[in-house]
C-alpha distance (Angstrom), angle and dihedral (degrees) to the residues before:
residue distance angle dihedral
X1 . . .
X2 3.81 . .
X3 3.81 107.7 .
X4 3.80 89.3 -142.4
X5 3.80 92.1 66.7
X6 3.77 112.1 91.6
X7 3.77 143.5 155.3
X8 3.78 116.8 -129.4
X9 3.82 109.3 -126.9
X10 3.79 99.4 178.3
X11 3.78 145.5 -47.9
X12 3.79 94.5 -64.7
X13 3.80 105.4 43.6
X14 3.77 148.7 12.6
X15 3.80 135.6 -152.3
X16 3.79 112.4 -125.9
X17 3.79 116.0 -156.8
X18 3.77 110.8 -134.8
X19 3.81 94.0 -1.6
X20 3.75 103.5 151.6
X21 3.76 125.3 -63.9
X22 3.81 98.0 -33.1
X23 3.76 103.7 31.4
X24 3.80 91.4 -135.1
X25 3.79 130.3 120.1
X26 3.80 136.7 158.3
X27 3.78 143.4 -160.3
X28 3.80 120.6 -89.5
X29 3.81 94.2 -86.4
X30 3.81 89.6 63.2
X31 3.79 102.0 29.5
X32 3.80 130.8 88.7
X33 3.78 142.8 167.0
X34 3.80 126.8 -130.5
X35 3.79 125.8 -172.0
X36 3.81 121.2 -155.4
X37 3.82 111.3 -158.3
X38 3.79 114.0 -165.7
X39 3.78 143.5 -175.6
X40 3.78 126.6 -169.7
X41 3.81 138.7 -179.2
X42 3.80 93.6 12.0
X43 3.83 88.0 156.2
X44 3.81 91.5 -164.9
X45 3.81 91.7 -65.0
X46 3.77 87.4 144.4
X47 3.80 101.7 149.4
X48 3.78 131.7 49.6
X49 3.78 89.3 -114.3
X50 3.79 132.0 108.9
X51 3.80 104.9 -141.8
X52 3.79 91.7 -172.8
X53 3.81 90.8 60.4
X54 3.82 95.0 28.1
X55 3.79 90.0 -130.5
X56 3.83 139.1 109.8
X57 3.80 119.5 -98.9
X58 3.79 135.7 -164.1
X59 3.81 94.5 -156.9
X60 3.82 102.7 77.3
X61 3.77 144.4 7.0
X62 3.79 138.2 112.5
X63 3.82 91.0 -122.0
X64 3.83 87.0 74.0
X65 3.81 95.6 36.7
X66 3.81 88.1 55.7
X67 3.81 88.9 61.5
X68 3.81 89.7 53.0
X69 3.80 89.5 49.6
X70 3.78 91.7 53.7
X71 3.80 90.7 48.2
X72 3.80 92.1 50.0
X73 3.80 90.5 49.9
X74 3.80 94.8 49.8
X75 3.81 91.7 53.1
X76 3.79 94.0 64.7
X77 3.78 140.8 41.4
X78 3.82 97.4 -133.8
X79 3.80 127.2 38.4
X80 3.79 145.0 146.3
X81 3.81 127.9 -156.3
X82 3.81 121.8 -143.7
X83 3.80 138.4 175.3
X84 3.78 121.7 -145.2
X85 3.80 102.1 -155.5
X86 3.80 142.6 -100.9
X87 3.76 85.9 97.6
X88 3.81 108.7 134.0
X89 3.83 104.1 45.7
X90 3.79 137.6 55.1
X91 3.81 109.6 60.4
X92 3.83 133.1 72.2
X93 3.81 86.8 -106.8
X94 3.81 86.9 65.0
X95 3.81 91.4 46.8
X96 3.79 91.2 50.6
X97 3.80 91.5 48.7
X98 3.82 92.9 50.4
X99 3.80 94.1 44.6
X100 3.80 101.4 39.6
X101 3.80 117.2 -9.1
X102 3.81 97.3 62.4
X103 3.80 92.1 46.2
X104 3.81 88.7 54.0
X105 3.80 90.0 53.2
X106 3.79 95.3 -109.6
X107 3.82 117.0 150.9
X108 3.77 117.0 -111.4
X109 3.82 106.2 -89.3
X110 3.81 93.3 -138.1
X111 3.80 90.8 56.1
X112 3.79 90.2 42.9
X113 3.81 92.4 59.6
X114 3.81 93.8 40.0
X115 3.78 89.2 54.4
X116 3.79 89.8 49.2
X117 3.81 90.7 50.8
X118 3.83 89.6 49.0
X119 3.79 99.5 -124.7
X120 3.78 113.4 -163.5
X121 3.82 98.2 -149.5
X122 3.79 141.8 -13.5
X123 3.78 137.7 -164.9
X124 3.79 135.8 -152.7
X125 3.78 127.0 -97.3
X126 3.78 127.1 -158.5
X127 3.82 93.5 -99.1
X128 3.80 92.2 56.6
X129 3.82 86.9 83.1
X130 3.81 97.4 54.3
X131 3.80 93.9 97.5
X132 3.80 95.4 43.9
X133 3.80 135.9 -98.2
X134 3.80 96.3 -81.0
X135 3.80 91.5 56.1
X136 3.81 91.8 44.6
X137 3.79 94.0 50.5
X138 3.81 91.0 51.4
X139 3.79 89.7 52.1
X140 3.81 93.6 48.1
X141 3.80 91.1 54.1
X142 3.81 90.0 58.7
X143 3.81 92.9 61.9
X144 3.80 119.9 99.6
X145 3.80 88.7 -152.2
X146 3.82 130.7 59.0
X147 3.81 117.4 -89.4
X148 3.79 107.3 -154.2
X149 3.77 138.8 -169.5
X150 3.78 123.2 176.4
X151 3.81 105.8 -175.1
X152 3.83 105.6 48.5
X153 3.80 116.0 90.7
X154 3.78 134.1 177.0
X155 3.79 114.5 -89.9
X156 3.81 113.2 -81.4
X157 3.80 94.4 5.2
X158 3.79 142.3 76.6
X159 3.80 90.5 -126.2
X160 3.83 111.8 124.9
X161 3.79 112.9 -117.4
X162 3.80 91.4 -150.3
X163 3.79 135.4 23.8
X164 3.81 98.4 -64.0
X165 3.79 99.3 -153.2
X166 3.78 143.2 -6.1
X167 3.78 130.1 -133.9
X168 3.79 115.3 -165.5
X169 3.77 128.2 -178.6
X170 3.77 111.0 -146.4
X171 3.77 130.1 -170.8
X172 3.80 111.5 -133.9
X173 3.77 138.2 170.8
X174 3.78 117.9 -118.0
X175 3.79 123.3 -140.1
X176 3.79 90.6 -87.8
X177 3.82 91.7 54.3
X178 3.81 96.2 -106.3
X179 3.80 121.8 138.9
X180 3.79 114.2 -110.1
X181 3.79 135.8 172.8
X182 3.78 123.3 -129.9
X183 3.80 128.8 -175.8
X184 3.80 115.6 -142.4
X185 3.79 122.8 -164.9
X186 3.80 121.1 -157.6
X187 3.80 129.9 -163.0
X188 3.81 124.9 -172.4
X189 3.80 129.7 -156.3
X190 3.80 138.9 -173.0
X191 3.83 129.3 -172.6
X192 3.82 112.9 -88.7
X193 3.81 86.3 -132.3
X194 3.81 90.3 82.4
X195 3.80 85.0 88.8
X196 3.80 86.5 67.3
X197 3.78 100.4 35.1
X198 3.81 94.2 48.1
X199 3.76 100.5 24.3
X200 3.77 91.8 136.9
X201 3.83 89.8 61.1
X202 3.81 99.9 35.7
X203 3.81 108.9 32.0
X204 3.80 111.9 116.3
X205 3.79 91.1 9.2
X206 3.78 108.2 65.0
X207 3.79 146.7 23.0
X208 3.80 126.7 -161.7
X209 3.79 123.9 -141.5
X210 3.78 128.2 -148.3
X211 3.80 112.8 -80.9
X212 3.81 100.3 -133.4
X213 3.80 95.8 41.2
X214 3.80 90.7 48.8
X215 3.80 90.8 50.9
X216 3.80 90.2 54.0
X217 3.80 89.8 49.5
X218 3.80 95.9 51.7
X219 3.80 102.0 40.1
X220 3.84 92.6 76.4
X221 3.80 87.6 49.8
X222 3.79 90.4 54.6
X223 3.79 90.3 46.6
X224 3.81 89.6 54.6
X225 3.81 86.1 53.9
X226 3.80 86.7 61.5
X227 3.80 96.6 -116.0
X228 3.79 119.3 171.0
X229 3.80 99.1 -156.0
X230 3.81 135.3 14.9
X231 3.80 124.5 -143.5
X232 3.82 120.2 -168.0
X233 3.79 116.2 -147.8
X234 3.77 97.6 -161.6
X235 3.78 119.1 -177.0
X236 3.77 89.8 -164.9
X237 3.77 132.1 99.5
X238 3.81 135.3 -122.8
X239 3.79 122.7 -87.1
X240 3.79 126.2 -171.0
X241 3.78 97.9 -149.2
X242 3.78 144.6 69.4
X243 3.77 122.5 -51.8
X244 3.80 116.9 -97.3
X245 3.77 124.0 -174.2
X246 3.79 110.4 -106.9
X247 3.79 94.3 17.5
X248 3.80 119.0 162.5
X249 3.81 98.6 -139.4
X250 3.79 108.8 44.9
X251 3.81 103.5 142.7
X252 3.80 96.5 114.7
X253 3.79 91.5 46.8
X254 3.80 90.2 56.5
X255 3.80 86.2 65.4
X256 3.81 87.4 67.8
X257 3.80 91.8 58.7
X258 3.80 111.2 102.6
X259 3.82 117.3 -116.0
X260 3.82 98.3 18.3
X261 3.80 102.6 128.9
X262 3.83 101.7 -175.4
X263 3.79 136.8 9.2
X264 3.78 127.5 -150.9
X265 3.79 108.4 -169.8
X266 3.82 139.4 170.0
X267 3.82 138.6 137.9
X268 3.81 94.8 119.7
X269 3.83 93.9 67.9
X270 3.79 92.4 -126.4
X271 3.78 136.2 130.9
X272 3.79 125.9 -109.9
X273 2.92 125.5 -148.6
X274 3.81 95.0 35.9
X275 3.79 140.1 119.3
X276 3.80 89.4 -94.1
X277 3.80 87.7 78.8
X278 3.81 101.5 39.1
X279 3.83 92.3 107.8
X280 3.79 95.6 44.5
X281 3.82 112.7 110.5
X282 3.81 119.1 -106.8
X283 3.81 93.2 13.9
X284 3.79 126.3 122.5
X285 3.79 107.5 -167.6
X286 3.79 92.9 -179.4
X287 3.79 90.2 60.4
X288 3.78 97.9 26.7
X289 3.78 99.1 -123.0
X290 3.80 139.2 134.2
X291 3.80 113.1 -154.0
X292 3.82 85.8 -14.0
X293 3.82 91.3 -57.1
X294 3.82 112.5 122.4
X295 3.80 108.7 -119.3
X296 3.78 137.6 168.2
X297 3.82 141.7 -173.7
X298 3.81 113.5 -166.0
X299 3.81 104.5 -158.0
X300 3.79 118.7 -118.5
X301 3.82 143.9 -71.6
X302 3.83 89.9 33.2
X303 3.80 90.8 -70.5
X304 3.82 89.5 137.0
X305 3.76 140.2 17.2
X306 3.79 123.9 -147.5
X307 3.80 124.2 -131.8
X308 3.82 119.2 -162.7
X309 3.80 114.8 -174.7
X310 3.79 117.0 -160.2
X311 3.80 127.6 -168.1
X312 3.79 112.7 -147.7
X313 3.78 132.3 -163.6
X314 3.78 128.9 -169.7
X315 3.78 115.3 -128.6
X316 3.82 124.4 173.6
X317 3.79 90.4 -14.8
X318 3.83 96.3 -50.3
X319 3.77 130.9 98.9
X320 3.80 118.2 -123.8
X321 3.80 132.2 -172.7
X322 3.80 108.9 -115.9
X323 3.77 99.4 172.6
X324 3.77 142.3 -4.8
X325 3.77 146.6 176.8
X326 3.78 138.7 -173.8
X327 3.79 137.8 -147.4
X328 3.79 138.8 175.2
X329 3.79 127.8 -127.5
X330 3.82 118.5 -157.8
X331 3.78 126.7 -150.7
X332 3.82 88.6 -145.3
X333 3.81 129.7 45.1
X334 3.79 107.4 -141.0
X335 3.80 93.5 -165.7
X336 3.77 95.4 48.7
X337 3.82 90.9 37.6
X338 3.78 90.2 -136.6
X339 3.81 139.1 104.0
X340 3.78 115.7 -95.3
X341 3.81 95.4 -146.0
X342 3.77 141.8 19.3
X343 3.78 126.0 -115.3
X344 3.78 117.1 -77.4
X345 3.84 103.6 -107.7
X346 3.82 96.6 -146.1
X347 3.81 95.0 46.8
X348 3.80 92.5 43.7
X349 3.80 90.6 52.9
X350 3.80 91.6 46.0
X351 3.81 91.3 53.6
X352 3.80 97.4 44.0
X353 3.85 95.6 95.1
X354 3.83 94.3 49.9
X355 3.81 90.3 42.2
X356 3.81 91.4 57.5
X357 3.81 92.3 41.3
X358 3.81 90.6 52.2
X359 3.79 92.0 50.3
X360 3.80 89.7 52.6
X361 3.80 91.0 45.5
X362 3.80 95.7 53.2
X363 3.83 92.7 41.8
X364 3.81 93.3 66.7
X365 3.83 108.2 121.0
X366 3.80 118.3 -120.0
X367 3.82 103.3 170.5
X368 3.79 144.0 -63.7
X369 3.80 137.6 -73.7
X370 3.80 126.9 -145.7
X371 3.80 93.0 -148.3
X372 3.78 144.9 20.9
X373 3.79 119.2 -85.7
X374 3.81 111.9 -151.0
X375 3.81 125.5 159.6
X376 3.82 98.1 -151.2
X377 3.81 92.5 115.7
X378 3.81 99.6 28.9
X379 3.82 93.8 117.7
X380 3.81 96.2 52.1
X381 3.81 105.3 37.1
X382 3.78 143.4 12.4
X383 3.76 106.6 -64.9
X384 3.84 136.0 -155.0
X385 3.82 95.2 -137.2
X386 3.80 90.0 59.7
X387 3.80 94.6 34.7
X388 3.80 94.8 61.2
X389 3.82 92.7 48.8
X390 3.79 91.1 50.4
X391 3.79 91.9 48.4
X392 3.80 91.0 51.0
X393 3.82 92.9 48.7
X394 3.81 92.1 45.8
X395 3.81 93.8 49.2
X396 3.81 91.8 48.2
X397 3.81 92.5 49.9
X398 3.81 94.4 46.8
X399 3.79 89.2 53.8
X400 3.82 92.7 48.7
X401 3.81 97.1 49.1
X402 3.81 93.0 54.1
X403 3.79 84.9 80.9
X404 3.82 93.8 45.8
X405 3.83 106.4 75.7
X406 3.81 95.8 -169.7
X407 3.80 90.8 57.0
X408 3.79 103.5 30.4
X409 3.81 95.9 94.8
X410 3.81 97.1 48.8
X411 3.83 117.8 101.6
X412 3.81 114.3 -110.0
X413 3.81 122.7 -132.2
X414 3.79 128.7 177.2
X415 3.80 133.1 -145.7
X416 3.78 126.5 -159.3
X417 3.78 136.0 153.3
X418 3.81 133.0 -141.5
X419 3.80 103.4 -102.7
X420 3.81 100.0 -173.0
X421 3.78 113.0 46.0
X422 3.79 104.7 126.4
X423 3.78 100.7 -48.4
X424 3.79 111.4 -110.2
X425 3.80 92.0 -25.5
X426 3.80 87.0 -69.4
X427 3.81 105.4 93.3
X428 3.83 115.5 61.4
X429 3.81 90.8 179.9
X430 3.81 95.5 45.3
X431 3.80 99.9 107.9
X432 3.79 132.9 120.9
X433 3.80 110.7 -102.2
X434 3.79 116.3 -178.4
X435 3.79 115.5 163.8
X436 3.79 122.5 -146.8
X437 3.78 118.4 -101.0
X438 3.79 125.1 46.8
X439 3.80 115.6 18.6
X440 3.79 126.3 -154.7
X441 3.79 138.4 -175.1
X442 3.80 85.1 -90.6
X443 3.79 88.9 65.4
X444 3.79 93.2 46.2
X445 3.81 89.5 53.2
X446 3.79 89.7 49.4
X447 3.81 91.0 52.0
X448 3.81 94.7 44.6
X449 3.80 115.7 26.4
X450 3.79 104.0 -179.7
X451 3.82 135.2 68.3
X452 3.81 91.6 -124.8
X453 3.79 124.2 149.9
X454 3.79 125.8 -133.1
X455 3.80 119.3 -103.0
X456 3.81 128.3 -177.9
X457 3.81 121.9 -144.8
X458 3.80 132.1 -168.8
X459 3.79 112.1 -136.9
X460 3.78 139.7 167.3
X461 3.78 127.8 -119.5
X462 3.81 88.8 -106.5
X463 3.81 91.8 53.4
X464 3.79 90.3 46.7
X465 3.80 90.2 56.7
X466 3.82 92.2 48.3
X467 3.81 90.7 48.2
X468 3.79 88.4 57.0
X469 3.81 91.0 44.7
X470 3.79 87.9 58.7
X471 3.82 90.8 50.3
X472 3.80 89.1 51.1
X473 3.80 89.0 69.9
X474 3.82 84.6 85.6
X475 3.81 87.9 83.9
X476 3.77 131.2 69.0
X477 3.79 116.5 -131.6
X478 3.79 110.7 -95.4
X479 3.80 120.5 -141.3
X480 3.80 104.4 -139.6
X481 3.81 90.9 -161.6
X482 3.81 97.3 54.4
X483 3.79 126.5 94.9
X484 3.82 92.3 -170.8
X485 3.82 120.3 106.3
X486 3.81 110.6 -85.1
X487 3.79 126.5 -167.8
X488 3.79 113.3 -130.4
X489 3.80 100.6 -161.8
X490 3.80 124.3 68.4
X491 3.80 96.7 -141.3
X492 3.80 95.8 160.3
X493 3.79 100.1 48.1
X494 3.79 102.9 32.8
X495 3.81 137.1 49.9
X496 3.78 116.3 -136.8
X497 3.80 92.0 -136.9
X498 3.82 86.2 66.7
X499 3.80 92.2 57.7
X500 3.79 96.7 101.4
X501 3.78 118.1 -168.0
X502 3.81 110.7 -156.2
X503 3.80 117.2 -152.0
X504 3.78 124.6 -159.4
X505 3.82 94.6 52.0
X506 3.81 134.9 63.4
X507 3.80 124.2 -126.4
X508 3.79 147.0 150.2
X509 3.81 134.8 -145.7
X510 3.81 119.8 -132.2
X511 3.79 99.4 -155.5
X512 3.78 94.5 180.0
X513 3.81 82.1 79.5
X514 3.82 119.0 80.2
X515 3.81 115.1 -107.1
X516 3.79 114.1 -87.0
X517 3.83 92.0 -149.4
X518 3.79 134.6 30.2
X519 3.80 125.0 -128.9
X520 3.80 91.4 -78.0
X521 3.81 93.6 50.4
X522 3.79 92.9 -106.0
X523 3.80 112.2 151.0
X524 3.82 107.1 -113.0
X525 3.82 105.1 156.7
X526 3.83 108.8 34.4
X527 3.79 93.2 -179.5
X528 3.80 95.2 50.1
X529 3.81 121.1 98.5
X530 3.79 119.2 -179.0
X531 3.80 98.5 166.2
X532 3.79 109.5 88.1
X533 3.81 135.6 168.0
X534 3.80 92.2 21.5
X535 3.80 106.3 178.1
X536 3.76 142.6 167.0
X537 3.80 115.6 -151.0
X538 3.79 89.7 -14.0
X539 3.82 96.8 -52.1
X540 3.82 129.4 102.3
X541 3.78 111.5 -97.3
X542 3.78 119.0 -109.0
X543 3.83 108.6 -128.6
X544 3.81 88.7 -134.6
X545 3.80 95.4 49.5
X546 3.82 116.5 119.0
X547 3.81 124.3 -127.1
X548 3.76 138.4 171.7
X549 3.78 116.0 -135.9
X550 3.79 125.4 -165.4
X551 3.80 115.9 -147.1
X552 3.82 139.0 136.3
X553 3.79 131.0 -75.0
X554 3.81 91.8 -108.4
X555 3.79 91.4 61.1
X556 3.80 97.9 33.5
X557 3.79 97.9 53.8
X558 3.78 94.4 36.4
X559 3.79 96.2 87.5
X560 3.79 85.9 -156.3
X561 3.79 102.4 105.5
X562 3.81 115.4 60.3
X563 3.79 108.4 -97.6
X564 3.80 95.3 31.0
X565 3.80 131.3 105.0
X566 3.79 136.8 73.7
X567 3.79 96.0 -59.6
X568 3.79 91.1 61.9
X569 3.80 99.9 46.1
X570 3.80 114.8 108.0
X571 3.81 100.5 162.9
X572 3.80 133.1 19.1
X573 3.78 112.0 -167.0
X574 3.82 122.8 -148.9
X575 3.82 88.0 -145.6
X576 3.78 123.5 97.7
X577 3.79 117.9 -119.7
X578 3.79 89.6 -127.1
X579 3.81 92.6 53.9
X580 3.79 89.3 47.7
X581 3.82 87.3 54.3
X582 3.81 91.4 48.7
X583 3.81 91.3 50.3
X584 3.80 91.4 48.2
X585 3.80 92.5 51.8
X586 3.80 91.6 45.4
X587 3.81 96.8 47.7
X588 3.81 94.3 45.4
X589 3.79 91.2 46.9
X590 3.80 90.8 52.4
X591 3.82 92.6 46.5
X592 3.80 99.6 39.9
X593 3.78 105.3 15.8
X594 3.82 92.5 -110.8
X595 3.77 143.8 16.0
X596 3.80 121.2 -108.3
X597 3.83 117.1 -139.4
X598 3.81 93.5 -178.0
X599 3.80 110.5 146.8
X600 3.80 121.6 -119.2
X601 3.83 93.6 -149.6
X602 3.80 92.2 -131.6
X603 3.82 93.1 155.4
X604 3.77 138.1 36.9
X605 3.78 144.2 158.8
X606 3.78 106.5 -90.4
X607 3.84 114.2 -111.8
X608 3.80 111.9 -93.1
X609 3.80 113.5 -134.3
X610 3.78 111.9 -148.8
X611 3.80 138.9 163.1
X612 3.81 91.0 -149.4
X613 3.77 133.9 58.4
X614 3.80 106.1 -94.1
X615 3.79 123.2 -144.2
X616 3.82 104.6 -157.2
X617 3.79 115.6 168.2
X618 3.78 134.2 -159.4
X619 3.81 133.2 -177.0
X620 3.79 127.1 -134.0
X621 3.80 142.9 145.3
X622 3.83 117.6 -41.4
X623 3.81 95.7 -149.0
X624 3.80 126.2 118.7
X625 3.81 88.8 -119.6
X626 3.81 89.8 56.9
X627 3.81 91.7 47.3
X628 3.80 91.5 53.0
X629 3.80 92.6 45.8
X630 3.80 92.7 50.0
X631 3.78 91.1 48.0
X632 3.81 92.5 56.9
X633 3.82 103.5 28.1
X634 3.80 108.7 34.6
X635 3.79 110.3 120.3
X636 3.80 90.4 -160.4
X637 3.82 123.4 49.0
X638 3.82 107.9 -97.0
X639 3.81 128.4 -168.0
X640 3.79 123.3 -166.1
X641 3.81 111.5 -119.5
X642 3.80 103.0 175.0
X643 3.78 143.9 -82.6
X644 3.80 121.9 -63.9
X645 3.80 126.5 -135.3
X646 3.81 92.4 -90.9
X647 3.79 94.1 50.8
X648 3.81 102.8 -101.6
X649 3.76 119.5 139.3
X650 3.81 109.1 -118.3
X651 3.81 119.5 -147.7
X652 3.77 132.8 -173.0
X653 3.79 106.1 -131.1
X654 3.80 123.9 -157.7
X655 3.80 107.9 -140.3
X656 3.79 95.8 168.7
X657 3.81 92.9 92.2
């Protein structure tokens, strides 16, 4: 109905038919505005500096986001500032803090700047647990604001492991300029899958409840605390599909929960509202709502902030949300190719000591490399950035099993994925770039981003093949009879960090076949087989043959890929994969003068036989360095086609040879 139609109820209020989610509005004496300003997935990208390249950047950094926050605050009378998790891990600043800063008694730099910006509340993301519970609890205590989580409980109990919610009374000014008090309730959620991803830190200590069910449990508790509005800080992504208990990405389903007035979500490093979601049901990207609930997801690495504006009306002594909208504000304008704001002077000054300390930390030499290691072609051919990680993991495991008689005779394989190959089709400059010559900790962090630990699994030849079949979901099916342009990479349905390359065997992918598994390793085409010519030492692999495979704890405990899970684990190392890589580079450099990352070309995309001229396209970095590398290192003929709307260079790749 037309929002302008209303029935006057009295001198103090009016009922508006069809006015937003609640249908209630009021005159200025009983109406107010509240702005929720939010960050998510900052991942300790606090400065506008790329420590992997040792150069400034305009594309990310909390120092610029802080300026946007100040601007958003000054525009309104009433506001709150919240953080949605994945704050303390992900950048060399975080690595420095964990390795040196914390041991020296220095406060966590992410908490330092959040305190300075006067955040009202924060929640936990899945990566908050990467350094262990003891480290996390020390960090939480440093915050001047509550850090909440609603759906993690202590093992075997229903007792919350963290503060489960926050209720804050805030003085605001209504539209008539009168002082009012409003009570805001906050809930915070994390994906239940943290029990898999960080099993080594959480097993035997914690359990994680379903996000939606936990929200329904705690909303009555907040109501008993006399809250006026409820804001969900949901470190979970969007999913266009039916609700499933225990699901990882439940943000849109939270919008179905009665009495949640606004949702801040994240985890998937996307942007909402944006055109990506214009065809999703129940979403209004012009207004920034899901099922009429204002919601926002502000990207990653502080490249955006989210602004949710709520209209409030007072009814029977309580404030109610009558309407709301959301919008995103970027620190960089992609069309203008320029930053939208300058660095925040106070925050920049505050971070200067840790900035310089991090630069010194990552500049420590660890060895030398005989060749460049760039990941521009890591998704289409054997790649040096993955090769060196696999060699390090394999060498470490072979040394360990010498002292394990039951395992010593089994062949050792290694699995690793390319971590930096354009982000989630949103970062054209997000590629690993390690130049030949002296290597430092900076380079090791560029080659291996995460603080994972090494785990060894025992698998069969049959499981090995299925593991690779799951990896093959990285590719779209190619129609060998079509002359139309076809995209090679399955950006929408598959994450590049799940594209495991397994060293120690040889294999090819027949991508004219449909994928056997989807991006979550669910079997979708039982009759399809993409993995062909799978061999060990030149001979076809017996399905019953036994292998050891070195990987990381994220993959090993995930029980997603065939051959993973508790039943397959034979050794869980206390050592981080990145440190294992550093030690490998260092020891080989001392013994041989340098390490060689030269690829062994153990895998490839099988040649596609076609009677027509195929037009298969692949995206990669647009830089001159990438162009030169592709020109001299591409295994398949590649022709530059142009640059897409995001900024990726698009190449036509000849897979017929």
